[in-house]
C-alpha positions, 0 to 999 in steps of 0.5 A: 509695890516698893517705889524703887521697882518703878521706872519712869518710861515714855509710856508712864510709870511702870514696873517690869511685870507691867511692861511685859503685860502691856506688850502681850496686850498689844500683841493680842489686840493686834491678833484679834484685829487680824482675825476679825478682818480675816473672818470678815473677808471669808464671810464676804467671799461666801456671801458673794458665792451665794449671791452668784449661786442665787443669780445663776438659779434665777437665770436658769428659772427664767429660762425655764419659764419661757422654754418649750419644755415647761410649756409642753409639761403645762399642756399635759398638767393643765396647771403646775402642781404643788409637788413640783415646787419647794425650797431650793437646796443649797448650792443648786444653780438649776431651777427647782422646777426644772430638776423636779420635772426631770425627776418625775417625768424621766425617772419616777414616771417610767417605773411600774406600780409598787417598784421601789423609788430609791433616793440614791438612784434618784440622786444619781440620775440628777447628778448625771443629768445636771452635774454639780448644778444641782448642789452637793449630794449628802449621805443623809437628808440634812436641812437644805440638802439636795437629798432633803428636797428630794424626800420632801418632793416624794412626800408631797407626791404621796397625797396624789398616789403618784408614790406610796410611803412605807414605814417600818421600825427595826431595832428601835429605829424607824425606817421609811421608803417609797414605792411607785404609786397606783396613779400613772399620771397626775389629774388635770384640773378638769379631771379633778373638777369632774371627780368633785362633781360626781362625788357631790351628785352621789352625796345628793342622791344619798341624802335624798334616799335617806330622806325618802326612807325616814317615814316608812323605816322608823317603826320597823326599826323599833318593832324588831326582827320580823316586823316588816315584809323584808324581815330583820332590823332596818339598819338605815333608820335615820330619823327620830321615832314617831310620837304618834298617839294613835293606837297600834295593833299588838302581837301576842306578848308585845308591850307598848313603849312608854315614850313613843306608843309603838308596840315593843317586841316580845323579846324586849318585854321578856327582858323587862324593858318598857321602852325601845332602846332607841327611845331611851337614848 
């Protein structure tokens, strides 16, 4: 720039364009500082509201833990089931266990088997019972919403057959809905232990039956139809074929298995088999 365009000012040697630029820069920096302060104040206010919500929810949960309603529920359940716990929705000031128990005991439990469990009806009952303390109701199950928490609870309840989930694809989009399940009341720990014990006894008895039938059913399985008094194959064969070298009586047309020495049925010999199919495996 030509020297005649410069001026010596209190801020230094400047030209007209630099004066305007310096003024605009100062105004912009002042605006940025004000915006940063405003955002910090808003975030502090939001955090204070979140802290208030969490504190209110914790107070309600402490009151719920020592209340008579939960004690009565535990006397029926035996222990608090996993499907009555989960993430707290954003904005909820009521205990998650409290509203989930209300949802099960007052809304879902009275329904008949295969009756629809509509999320809109469920949310309407929650709002009617707890008001805005359960948090805002969204039209879709967005992360952290009350609707998403309700759907997560229903998905957990389907494992115990308290509700059933159904899915259908329409116009390329997957839809799902829930119905009341076949189980009217959740199992207590004692009932679950009894069912497990009975299943173990049945499994042990089945193993004993299989072990007792191994020695008598293997030969019949290899001899083919009509080889025993009952006739037909013995489908319950569960042991390896006998490898005894003792000679066994043959019927007309039968051969001797090259693997186990037991007679091969005539219809297998006609097909050119020199061993039982089970032995060739």
